[in-house]
C-alpha positions as CSV (number, residue, x, y, z in Angstrom):
1,M,-63.7,41.4,-120.9
2,K,-64.5,37.8,-120.5
3,R,-61.6,36.9,-122.7
4,F,-59.1,39.4,-121.2
5,F,-59.0,37.6,-117.7
6,P,-57.9,34.4,-118.9
7,L,-55.4,35.9,-121.1
8,L,-54.2,38.1,-118.1
9,A,-53.8,35.0,-115.9
10,L,-51.9,33.0,-118.6
11,L,-49.5,36.0,-118.9
12,I,-48.9,36.0,-115.1
13,I,-48.3,32.4,-115.2
14,L,-45.8,32.5,-117.9
15,T,-44.0,35.6,-116.2
16,L,-43.7,33.8,-112.8
17,A,-42.3,30.6,-114.5
18,A,-39.7,32.8,-116.5
19,C,-38.7,34.5,-113.2
20,A,-38.5,31.1,-111.0
21,P,-35.1,29.7,-110.6
22,A,-34.0,26.9,-112.9
23,A,-34.2,23.5,-111.3
24,P,-30.7,22.2,-110.6
25,A,-29.1,19.8,-113.2
26,V,-29.1,16.3,-112.1
27,E,-25.5,15.1,-112.0
28,T,-25.0,11.7,-113.7
29,L,-22.3,9.8,-111.8
30,P,-19.9,7.8,-114.0
31,A,-20.8,4.0,-113.6
32,L,-18.2,2.1,-111.7
33,E,-15.9,0.0,-113.7
34,P,-15.9,-3.7,-112.9
35,I,-12.7,-5.0,-111.1
36,V,-11.1,-7.6,-113.2
37,L,-8.1,-9.4,-112.0
38,I,-6.2,-12.8,-112.5
39,D,-5.9,-14.7,-109.2
40,G,-3.0,-17.2,-108.1
41,L,-4.6,-20.0,-110.0
42,G,-4.5,-18.0,-113.3
43,R,-8.2,-17.5,-113.4
44,E,-9.9,-14.3,-114.3
45,V,-12.0,-13.0,-111.3
46,T,-14.6,-10.2,-111.8
47,L,-16.2,-8.0,-109.1
48,A,-18.8,-5.5,-110.2
49,A,-17.6,-3.2,-107.3
50,P,-15.0,-3.5,-104.4
51,A,-16.1,-6.3,-102.2
52,Q,-18.1,-5.2,-98.9
53,A,-18.6,-8.8,-97.4
54,I,-15.4,-10.9,-97.4
55,I,-14.7,-14.4,-96.0
56,S,-11.0,-15.1,-95.4
57,L,-9.8,-18.8,-95.7
58,A,-6.3,-18.2,-94.3
59,P,-4.5,-16.3,-91.4
60,S,-2.4,-14.5,-93.8
61,N,-5.4,-13.2,-96.0
62,T,-7.1,-12.0,-92.8
63,E,-3.9,-10.0,-91.9
64,L,-3.8,-8.7,-95.5
65,L,-7.3,-7.6,-95.4
66,F,-6.9,-5.7,-91.9
67,G,-3.6,-4.5,-93.3
68,V,-5.0,-2.6,-96.3
69,G,-7.8,-1.2,-94.3
70,A,-10.6,-3.6,-95.1
71,G,-11.1,-4.9,-91.8
72,D,-14.7,-3.7,-91.5
73,Q,-15.5,-5.4,-94.7
74,V,-14.5,-8.9,-93.3
75,I,-17.4,-10.8,-92.1
76,A,-15.9,-14.2,-91.2
77,R,-12.5,-16.1,-90.9
78,E,-11.2,-19.6,-90.4
79,D,-10.0,-21.0,-87.1
80,F,-6.6,-20.0,-87.0
81,S,-6.9,-16.3,-87.8
82,N,-5.9,-14.6,-84.5
83,Y,-4.3,-11.4,-85.5
84,P,-5.4,-8.5,-85.3
85,E,-7.3,-8.9,-82.1
86,A,-10.5,-7.6,-83.9
87,A,-10.4,-10.7,-86.1
88,L,-11.2,-12.8,-83.0
89,D,-14.6,-11.2,-82.8
90,L,-15.5,-12.6,-86.4
91,P,-17.4,-15.9,-86.7
92,S,-15.3,-18.9,-87.9
93,I,-16.2,-21.0,-90.8
94,G,-13.9,-23.7,-90.0
95,N,-10.4,-24.6,-91.3
96,T,-8.6,-26.3,-94.4
97,Q,-9.7,-29.6,-92.8
98,E,-13.5,-28.8,-93.3
99,Y,-15.3,-25.7,-94.1
100,N,-18.9,-25.1,-93.1
101,L,-20.3,-24.4,-96.5
102,E,-24.0,-23.9,-95.1
103,M,-22.5,-21.1,-93.0
104,I,-20.7,-19.7,-95.9
105,V,-23.8,-19.4,-98.1
106,S,-25.9,-18.0,-95.1
107,L,-23.4,-15.1,-94.6
108,Q,-24.0,-14.1,-98.2
109,P,-20.4,-12.9,-99.1
110,D,-19.6,-11.2,-102.3
111,L,-15.9,-12.5,-102.2
112,V,-14.1,-15.5,-100.4
113,L,-10.2,-14.9,-100.3
114,A,-8.4,-18.2,-100.6
115,A,-4.7,-18.9,-100.2
116,D,-2.2,-21.6,-101.3
117,V,-3.2,-23.8,-98.4
118,N,-6.6,-24.2,-99.8
119,A,-7.0,-27.1,-102.2
120,P,-8.6,-26.7,-105.7
121,E,-11.5,-28.7,-104.8
122,Q,-12.2,-26.6,-101.8
123,I,-12.2,-23.4,-104.0
124,K,-14.4,-25.0,-106.6
125,A,-16.9,-26.2,-103.9
126,I,-17.3,-22.6,-102.8
127,E,-17.6,-21.4,-106.5
128,D,-20.2,-23.9,-107.1
129,L,-22.4,-22.1,-104.7
130,G,-22.3,-19.0,-106.9
131,I,-19.8,-17.1,-104.8
132,A,-16.6,-15.4,-106.2
133,V,-13.4,-16.9,-105.0
134,F,-10.0,-15.0,-105.5
135,Q,-7.0,-17.1,-104.5
136,I,-3.8,-15.3,-103.3
137,N,-0.3,-16.9,-104.0
138,N,2.2,-17.0,-101.2
139,P,4.9,-14.4,-102.2
140,V,8.8,-15.5,-102.0
141,D,10.0,-11.9,-101.1
142,L,8.9,-8.6,-100.0
143,D,8.1,-7.3,-103.5
144,G,5.6,-10.2,-103.6
145,L,4.1,-9.1,-100.5
146,Y,3.7,-5.6,-101.8
147,E,2.0,-6.7,-104.9
148,N,-0.3,-9.1,-102.8
149,M,-1.2,-5.9,-100.8
150,R,-1.9,-4.0,-103.9
151,I,-4.3,-7.0,-105.2
152,V,-6.2,-7.0,-102.0
153,A,-6.4,-3.3,-102.0
154,Q,-8.1,-3.4,-105.5
155,L,-10.5,-6.0,-104.5
156,T,-11.6,-4.0,-101.5
157,G,-11.2,-0.4,-102.6
158,H,-8.2,0.7,-100.4
159,E,-5.5,1.5,-103.1
160,E,-4.5,4.9,-101.6
161,E,-3.9,4.0,-98.0
162,T,-2.1,0.7,-99.1
163,E,0.3,2.7,-101.3
164,A,1.0,4.7,-98.2
165,W,1.7,1.6,-96.1
166,I,4.0,0.1,-98.7
167,E,6.2,3.2,-98.7
168,T,6.4,3.3,-95.0
169,A,7.3,-0.5,-95.0
170,K,10.0,0.1,-97.7
171,A,11.5,2.8,-95.6
172,R,11.6,0.4,-92.5
173,V,13.1,-2.4,-94.5
174,A,15.8,0.0,-96.0
175,A,16.4,1.1,-92.5
176,V,17.2,-2.7,-91.4
177,E,19.3,-3.3,-94.5
178,E,21.4,-0.1,-93.8
179,T,22.0,-1.1,-90.3
180,I,23.0,-4.6,-91.3
181,T,25.8,-3.2,-93.5
182,R,27.6,-2.4,-90.3
183,A,27.5,-6.2,-89.0
184,E,31.0,-7.6,-88.7
185,T,29.8,-11.3,-88.7
186,T,27.0,-13.4,-90.3
187,P,26.0,-15.9,-87.5
188,A,25.1,-19.3,-88.3
189,V,21.2,-19.8,-87.6
190,F,19.0,-22.6,-87.1
191,Y,15.2,-21.9,-87.2
192,E,13.1,-24.6,-85.4
193,L,9.6,-25.1,-86.5
194,D,8.8,-28.3,-84.7
195,A,10.9,-30.7,-82.6
196,T,8.3,-33.3,-81.7
197,D,11.1,-35.6,-82.6
198,P,14.3,-33.7,-81.5
199,T,16.6,-35.8,-83.3
200,K,15.0,-34.5,-86.7
201,P,13.4,-31.3,-85.9
202,W,11.5,-29.6,-88.8
203,T,13.0,-26.4,-90.4
204,S,12.8,-24.1,-93.3
205,G,15.0,-24.1,-96.3
206,S,15.4,-22.0,-99.3
207,G,12.6,-20.7,-101.3
208,T,10.8,-19.6,-98.0
209,F,10.3,-16.3,-96.2
210,I,12.0,-17.5,-93.2
211,D,15.2,-18.2,-95.2
212,T,14.8,-14.9,-97.1
213,L,14.3,-12.8,-93.9
214,I,17.2,-14.7,-91.9
215,T,19.4,-13.6,-94.9
216,M,18.2,-10.0,-95.0
217,A,18.8,-9.7,-91.1
218,G,22.4,-10.6,-91.5
219,G,22.3,-14.3,-90.8
220,H,23.1,-17.6,-92.5
221,N,20.4,-20.2,-92.4
222,I,22.2,-23.5,-92.0
223,A,19.2,-25.3,-93.6
224,S,19.3,-23.2,-96.8
225,G,20.8,-26.1,-98.8
226,M,18.1,-28.6,-98.1
227,D,16.3,-29.9,-101.1
228,A,12.9,-29.1,-99.8
229,P,11.5,-25.8,-98.6
230,W,10.3,-27.5,-95.3
231,A,11.9,-30.6,-94.1
232,Q,13.3,-32.4,-91.1
233,Y,17.0,-31.7,-90.3
234,S,19.1,-34.5,-88.9
235,Q,20.6,-33.9,-85.3
236,E,24.1,-35.1,-86.6
237,E,24.0,-32.4,-89.4
238,L,22.8,-29.8,-86.8
239,I,25.7,-30.6,-84.5
240,L,28.1,-30.6,-87.4
241,Q,27.0,-27.2,-88.7
242,D,27.1,-25.8,-85.0
243,P,24.5,-22.8,-85.2
244,Q,25.5,-19.7,-83.1
245,I,21.8,-18.9,-82.8
246,I,18.9,-21.2,-82.5
247,L,15.4,-19.6,-83.0
248,L,12.5,-21.3,-81.6
249,G,9.5,-20.8,-83.8
250,D,7.8,-23.6,-81.9
251,A,8.1,-21.5,-78.7
252,M,4.4,-20.8,-79.0
253,W,3.9,-24.6,-78.4
254,G,5.6,-24.4,-75.3
255,I,9.2,-25.3,-76.3
256,T,11.7,-23.4,-74.2
257,P,15.4,-22.8,-74.3
258,E,15.8,-24.9,-71.1
259,M,14.1,-27.8,-72.8
260,V,16.6,-27.6,-75.7
261,A,19.6,-27.6,-73.5
262,E,18.3,-30.8,-72.0
263,R,18.3,-32.6,-75.4
264,P,20.9,-35.4,-75.6
265,G,23.7,-34.1,-77.8
266,W,22.7,-30.7,-77.8
267,E,24.6,-29.4,-74.9
268,G,27.8,-28.7,-77.0
269,I,26.1,-26.7,-79.8
270,S,27.4,-23.0,-79.6
271,A,23.9,-21.7,-79.3
272,V,23.2,-23.7,-76.2
273,V,26.6,-22.9,-74.7
274,N,26.4,-19.2,-75.2
275,G,22.6,-18.9,-74.2
276,K,21.7,-18.0,-77.8
277,V,18.6,-20.3,-78.0
278,L,15.8,-17.6,-78.2
279,P,12.0,-17.9,-78.3
280,F,10.6,-16.4,-81.5
281,N,7.1,-15.3,-82.7
282,D,6.7,-17.8,-85.6
283,D,3.5,-15.9,-86.9
284,L,5.9,-12.9,-88.0
285,V,7.7,-14.9,-90.5
286,S,5.5,-18.0,-91.5
287,R,2.4,-15.8,-92.5
288,P,2.9,-14.1,-95.7
289,G,1.3,-10.8,-94.7
290,P,2.1,-7.3,-93.7
291,R,3.7,-8.4,-90.4
292,L,6.6,-9.9,-92.4
293,V,8.4,-6.4,-92.0
294,D,7.9,-6.7,-88.2
295,G,9.4,-10.2,-88.5
296,L,12.4,-8.8,-90.4
297,E,13.0,-6.3,-87.7
298,A,12.7,-8.9,-85.0
299,L,15.0,-11.2,-86.7
300,A,17.6,-8.5,-87.2
301,R,17.6,-7.6,-83.5
302,A,17.8,-11.2,-82.5
303,I,20.8,-12.0,-84.8
304,H,22.6,-8.8,-84.4
305,P,21.6,-7.3,-80.9
306,E,25.0,-5.4,-80.9
307,L,23.6,-3.2,-83.7
308,F,20.4,-2.3,-82.0
309,T,21.4,-0.9,-78.7
310,E,19.0,1.8,-78.4
């Protein structure tokens, strides 16, 4: 009998164990593949996972990050990032003249997003701190913009929503292009960037987004034949070319159509005579980010208002 009870207890334990529900199998999640991309400087940059703490070194990059849906992952910006409004709430680490490297280190970013405006030595100085830096090249057309959006989306883990944005953007661009086919004229346009010296105002030539978008919007950039993408345009040549429209990209610095009309020698230019000197938001066309599509639409309305009456 003394042996019976231990055997009985063992049988009961084994029976209960057999009837107990099996423990759920632990699902093994696949390991995240590292993100490996070639940046604008031709360097291979590797991230173990989508970046979650990003510092932007250019306004265009800030707008790209927010545009792909990664705004919550941006932890700091440079001085001139003012769009979207949420970017203004972020701390600034300085500008291309001088970055606060101590502050950059203290923020512990897992990615710093650089741009063409950043000198190679600035990028190296940040890399030497053990921080990953990826440089985004300025695109020369809208396809290049879309590619930059896709790159930033990969770096931040927002591919799906970015593809949706691109499809919408392409539809908006196509709508402008279709509308412009109905234009009966191609007005001559002068885009003013800086008229600190009104006898030689700075403007934008070929190989720039301003020139590309003016053409897409149904205008002719009178400075497209300049040897440099950004240069001063002589007043004599400006008067000779007689633009029908002058767009003031420097309106944000206080330049008004009235001030242009008062410049000696400008009073006979067609744009001045016909009241076609127009303030324009330069950020829409000078920053190679998602608002370039807004810039195209705004240029089309400024150059061909007769086609956008609704």
